[in-house]
C-alpha positions as CSV (number, residue, x, y, z in Angstrom):
1,M,106.6,-160.0,146.7
2,T,105.1,-159.8,143.3
3,N,106.0,-157.3,140.5
4,R,102.6,-155.6,141.0
5,Q,103.5,-154.9,144.7
6,K,106.9,-153.6,143.7
7,N,105.4,-151.3,141.1
8,G,102.8,-150.2,143.7
9,I,105.6,-149.3,146.2
10,A,107.5,-147.4,143.6
11,C,104.5,-145.4,142.6
12,I,103.7,-144.6,146.2
13,V,107.3,-143.4,146.9
14,I,107.3,-141.3,143.7
15,A,103.9,-139.8,144.7
16,L,105.3,-138.9,148.1
17,L,108.2,-137.2,146.5
18,L,106.0,-135.3,144.1
19,A,103.7,-134.3,147.0
20,G,106.8,-132.9,148.9
21,V,107.8,-130.9,145.9
22,A,104.2,-129.6,145.5
23,I,104.1,-128.6,149.2
24,K,107.4,-126.7,148.8
25,N,106.4,-124.9,145.7
26,S,102.9,-124.1,146.9
27,F,103.3,-123.1,150.5
28,I,106.9,-122.4,151.2
29,T,107.9,-120.3,148.1
30,P,104.6,-119.3,146.4
31,T,104.8,-117.1,143.4
32,I,101.0,-116.7,143.3
33,P,99.3,-117.0,146.7
34,V,96.5,-119.5,147.1
35,G,94.0,-116.8,148.1
36,D,94.6,-114.8,144.9
37,D,91.4,-113.1,143.8
38,S,91.7,-114.3,140.2
39,G,91.6,-118.0,141.2
40,L,95.0,-118.7,139.7
41,G,96.4,-119.7,143.1
42,V,93.8,-122.5,143.5
43,S,94.4,-123.7,140.0
44,R,98.1,-123.8,140.6
45,L,97.6,-125.7,143.8
46,V,95.4,-128.3,142.1
47,G,97.9,-128.7,139.3
48,A,100.8,-129.1,141.7
49,F,99.1,-132.0,143.6
50,L,97.4,-133.7,140.7
51,P,100.3,-135.9,139.6
52,A,101.0,-137.0,143.2
53,V,97.3,-138.0,143.7
54,L,97.2,-139.9,140.4
55,L,100.4,-141.8,141.1
56,L,99.1,-142.6,144.6
57,A,95.9,-144.0,143.1
58,L,97.9,-146.0,140.6
59,G,100.1,-147.4,143.4
60,L,97.0,-148.4,145.5
61,W,95.5,-150.0,142.4
62,F,98.6,-152.2,142.1
63,F,98.0,-153.4,145.6
64,Q,94.5,-154.7,144.9
65,K,94.2,-158.4,144.6
66,P,93.5,-159.6,141.1
67,K,89.9,-160.6,140.5
68,A,89.4,-164.2,139.7
């Protein structure tokens, strides 16, 4: 297993943890509901999941084979 693969696994695990926290904060204990008329709920939802999505993309990028 190479260092890139180890880094990829670490990023994916952290992304899963961040997604779990985002789910808890967004759906289980919401301070601003997602369907709020002002649109703040959707912005908060996107902001909660954005770090998880970016880390997942980075982790998947680490798993790509290097181009020769």
